[in-house]
C-alpha positions as CSV (number, residue, x, y, z in Angstrom):
1,M,0.0,0.0,0.0
2,V,1.1,3.5,-0.8
3,S,0.6,6.4,1.5
4,L,0.7,9.9,0.0
5,L,-0.4,13.3,1.3
6,G,-1.9,11.7,4.4
7,S,-5.1,12.0,2.4
8,K,-7.3,8.9,2.5
9,E,-8.9,9.8,-0.8
10,V,-5.6,10.2,-2.6
11,D,-4.2,7.0,-1.0
12,K,-7.4,5.1,-2.0
13,A,-7.4,6.3,-5.6
14,V,-3.7,5.6,-6.2
15,N,-3.9,2.1,-4.6
16,Q,-7.0,1.2,-6.6
17,M,-5.3,2.3,-9.7
18,L,-2.3,0.2,-8.8
19,R,-4.4,-2.9,-8.0
20,R,-6.4,-2.7,-11.2
21,S,-3.3,-2.0,-13.3
22,T,-1.8,-4.6,-15.5
23,L,1.5,-2.7,-15.5
24,P,4.6,-4.6,-14.4
25,D,6.1,-3.7,-11.1
26,R,8.4,-1.2,-12.8
27,G,5.4,0.7,-14.2
28,K,3.7,0.7,-10.8
29,T,6.8,2.3,-9.3
30,S,6.5,5.0,-12.0
31,V,2.9,5.7,-10.9
32,V,3.9,5.9,-7.3
33,L,6.7,8.3,-8.1
34,W,4.4,10.4,-10.3
35,A,1.8,10.6,-7.4
36,S,4.6,11.5,-5.0
37,S,5.8,14.3,-7.2
38,I,2.3,15.8,-7.2
39,Q,2.2,15.6,-3.4
40,V,5.6,17.4,-3.2
41,R,4.5,20.1,-5.6
42,S,1.2,20.7,-3.8
43,S,2.9,20.9,-0.4
44,N,5.4,23.4,-1.9
45,V,2.5,25.6,-3.1
46,I,0.8,25.5,0.3
47,S,4.1,26.4,2.0
48,E,4.7,29.2,-0.4
49,R,1.2,30.6,0.2
50,R,1.7,30.4,4.0
51,N,5.0,32.3,3.6
52,I,3.3,35.0,1.6
53,L,0.5,35.3,4.1
54,T,2.9,35.5,7.0
55,A,4.8,38.3,5.2
56,M,1.6,40.2,4.4
57,K,0.5,39.9,8.1
58,A,3.9,41.2,9.2
59,D,3.7,44.2,6.7
60,L,0.2,45.0,8.0
61,A,1.3,44.8,11.6
62,S,4.2,47.2,10.9
63,A,2.0,49.6,9.0
64,D,-0.4,49.6,12.0
65,D,2.6,50.3,14.3
66,V,3.6,53.2,12.2
67,K,0.1,54.7,12.3
68,R,-0.1,54.2,16.0
69,D,3.3,55.9,16.5
70,R,2.2,58.9,14.3
71,K,-1.0,59.3,16.3
72,R,1.0,59.1,19.6
73,N,3.5,61.7,18.4
74,K,0.7,64.1,17.2
75,S,-1.1,63.8,20.6
76,S,2.1,64.4,22.6
77,E,2.8,67.5,20.6
78,I,-0.5,69.1,21.5
């Protein structure tokens, strides 16, 4: 049995395909490698999106800090 993505649906689909396949073992290995490459690419995309969101949150937080400091400076001048 092959385990990919930790997703039961993906695992089930790949394993069904392998069981029904008339491919020799070498061909089945190719299917597993292909499915693994999809898993790696999708996890890279998810990671990249998380990194972008984290950066955006940090930018927003620093922009809020700047606004807060400006307000604080204006109120202290008065």
